[in-house]
C-alpha positions in Angstrom: 66.5 -107.3 -192.3 62.8 -106.5 -192.6 61.2 -105.8 -189.2 57.5 -106.6 -188.8 54.8 -106.3 -186.1 55.1 -107.9 -182.7 52.7 -110.8 -181.9 50.5 -108.6 -179.7 49.8 -106.1 -182.4 49.0 -108.8 -185.0 46.6 -110.4 -182.5 44.9 -107.1 -181.7 44.5 -106.1 -185.4 43.2 -109.6 -186.4 40.8 -109.8 -183.5 39.4 -106.4 -184.4 38.2 -107.8 -187.7 36.8 -111.0 -186.3 39.7 -113.4 -186.4 40.6 -115.9 -183.7 44.0 -114.6 -182.8 45.2 -115.1 -179.2 48.9 -115.7 -178.7 48.2 -119.4 -178.0 46.2 -119.7 -181.3 49.0 -118.1 -183.3 51.5 -120.6 -181.9 49.2 -123.5 -182.8 48.9 -122.1 -186.3 52.7 -121.9 -186.5 52.9 -125.5 -185.3 50.7 -126.7 -188.2 52.6 -124.7 -190.8 49.8 -122.1 -191.4 51.9 -119.1 -190.3 55.5 -118.2 -190.5 57.2 -115.4 -188.7 59.9 -113.2 -190.2 63.6 -114.0 -189.4 63.6 -111.8 -186.3 60.4 -113.4 -184.9 58.1 -110.5 -185.8 55.2 -110.8 -188.3 54.5 -109.3 -191.7 51.3 -107.1 -191.7 49.8 -109.6 -194.2 49.6 -112.1 -191.3 46.4 -110.4 -190.2 44.7 -111.4 -193.4 46.0 -114.9 -193.0 44.5 -115.1 -189.5 41.2 -114.1 -190.9 41.4 -116.9 -193.6 42.4 -119.5 -191.0 39.5 -118.5 -188.8 37.0 -118.6 -191.7 38.4 -122.1 -192.6 37.5 -123.2 -189.1 33.8 -123.1 -190.1 34.7 -125.8 -192.7 37.3 -127.8 -190.8 37.6 -127.2 -187.1 40.5 -129.5 -186.1 43.8 -127.8 -187.1 45.1 -131.0 -188.9 42.0 -130.8 -191.2 42.4 -127.1 -191.6 46.1 -127.5 -192.7 45.1 -129.9 -195.5 42.2 -127.7 -196.5 44.2 -124.5 -196.6 47.2 -126.1 -198.3 45.0 -126.0 -201.5 45.8 -122.3 -201.6 49.6 -122.9 -201.7 50.5 -119.3 -202.5 49.1 -118.2 -199.1 49.6 -121.4 -197.1 52.7 -123.3 -198.3 52.4 -125.9 -195.5 55.4 -128.2 -195.7 54.9 -131.7 -197.0 56.0 -133.2 -193.8 53.3 -131.4 -191.8 50.7 -132.4 -194.4 51.8 -136.0 -194.0 51.3 -135.7 -190.3 48.0 -134.0 -190.7 46.8 -136.8 -193.0 47.9 -139.4 -190.6 45.8 -137.7 -187.9 42.9 -137.6 -190.3 43.2 -141.2 -191.3 43.5 -142.3 -187.6 40.1 -141.2 -186.3 38.1 -138.5 -187.9 36.5 -139.8 -191.1 32.9 -141.0 -190.9 32.0 -143.9 -193.2 35.5 -144.3 -194.7 34.7 -147.4 -196.8 31.7 -145.7 -198.4 33.7 -142.6 -199.1 36.7 -144.4 -200.8 34.2 -146.3 -203.0 32.5 -143.0 -203.8 35.8 -141.5 -205.0 36.5 -144.4 -207.3 32.9 -144.5 -208.6 32.7 -140.7 -209.3 36.0 -140.8 -211.2 34.9 -143.8 -213.2 31.5 -142.2 -214.1 33.2 -139.0 -215.2 35.9 -140.9 -217.2 33.3 -142.9 -219.0 31.1 -139.9 -219.7 33.9 -138.0 -221.3 35.4 -140.9 -223.2 38.7 -141.0 -221.2 40.9 -143.8 -222.4 42.2 -144.8 -218.9 40.8 -145.8 -215.6 41.9 -145.0 -212.1 42.9 -146.2 -209.5 45.2 -149.1 -210.0 48.9 -149.9 -210.6 48.6 -149.0 -214.3 45.9 -147.5 -216.5 43.7 -149.7 -218.5 41.0 -149.3 -221.2 37.3 -150.1 -221.3 35.0 -150.2 -218.3 36.7 -150.0 -215.0 37.6 -153.4 -213.4 36.7 -154.1 -209.8 39.7 -153.3 -207.6 40.5 -154.2 -204.1 40.4 -151.0 -202.2 42.8 -150.4 -199.3 41.1 -151.0 -196.0 40.8 -148.0 -193.6 42.7 -150.0 -191.0 45.7 -149.9 -193.2 45.6 -146.2 -194.2 47.9 -145.0 -191.4 50.5 -147.7 -192.2 50.4 -146.6 -195.9 51.1 -143.0 -195.0 53.8 -143.9 -192.5 55.6 -146.4 -194.7 59.3 -145.9 -194.9 59.2 -147.0 -198.5 57.2 -143.8 -199.3 60.0 -141.4 -199.3 59.6 -137.6 -198.9 60.2 -137.2 -202.6 57.5 -139.8 -203.5 55.1 -138.3 -201.0 55.7 -134.7 -202.2 55.0 -135.7 -205.9 51.9 -137.6 -205.0 50.6 -134.7 -202.8 51.1 -132.3 -205.7 49.2 -134.7 -208.0 46.4 -135.1 -205.4 45.7 -131.3 -205.2 45.9 -130.9 -209.0 43.7 -133.9 -209.6 41.1 -132.6 -207.1 41.1 -129.1 -208.7 40.6 -130.7 -212.2 37.7 -132.9 -211.0 36.1 -130.2 -208.9 35.9 -127.9 -211.9 34.3 -130.6 -214.1 32.1 -132.7 -211.8 29.8 -131.1 -209.2 29.2 -134.4 -207.4 32.9 -134.7 -206.7 32.9 -131.7 -204.3 29.5 -132.6 -202.8 30.6 -136.2 -201.9 32.9 -135.2 -199.0 35.1 -132.3 -197.7 38.3 -131.4 -199.6 40.7 -132.7 -197.0 39.0 -136.1 -197.1 39.3 -136.2 -200.9 43.0 -135.4 -200.7 43.5 -138.1 -198.2 41.7 -140.7 -200.3 43.4 -139.8 -203.5 46.8 -140.2 -201.8 45.8 -143.5 -200.2 44.6 -144.9 -203.5 47.8 -143.9 -205.3 50.3 -144.7 -202.6 48.7 -148.1 -202.0 49.3 -149.1 -205.6 52.8 -147.6 -205.9 55.3 -150.4 -206.6 57.5 -149.2 -203.8 54.7 -149.6 -201.2 54.4 -153.3 -202.0 57.9 -154.2 -201.3 
């Protein structure tokens, strides 16, 4: 068994280089899937660097549920379990997005503009792709977002697959369309991509 550092040492080492790293903070990071201890409850030395990254991410996303979604984009360092991301997205959908209707329209508009500019044959979102100019679609109301995420019809397997797609979709568009990243924070883009896809999944309409 590999033995690591005790919590106190990790906190001291991290604090020395500017990270927020009290014992209470470490436990809150564990609760949101951002840190994992070794089997014996100690910590790998690399945890110090993770604490620095978590602290830096707080400048972008202060609430930990937002930070979990934001940092999950770096899956190698922050492999936050899908169940925790689902919980984080429910918290995000519940209260902390400003102008939600405008933002979900912006997601659809930006994708449509990019798709038309690059001659893509299909349009998104919707139950199935189609050709030509994007048709007007009925967007899911913010009042229904939590229910969509909590639906028992959205199994862990379906949610995991859609979550993987959402992060990859966002990476692709972020690399190709500057306005995409400027429109709203990453964690909000991930939420809205998921809401759009899950709301049109056949299983969610049963």
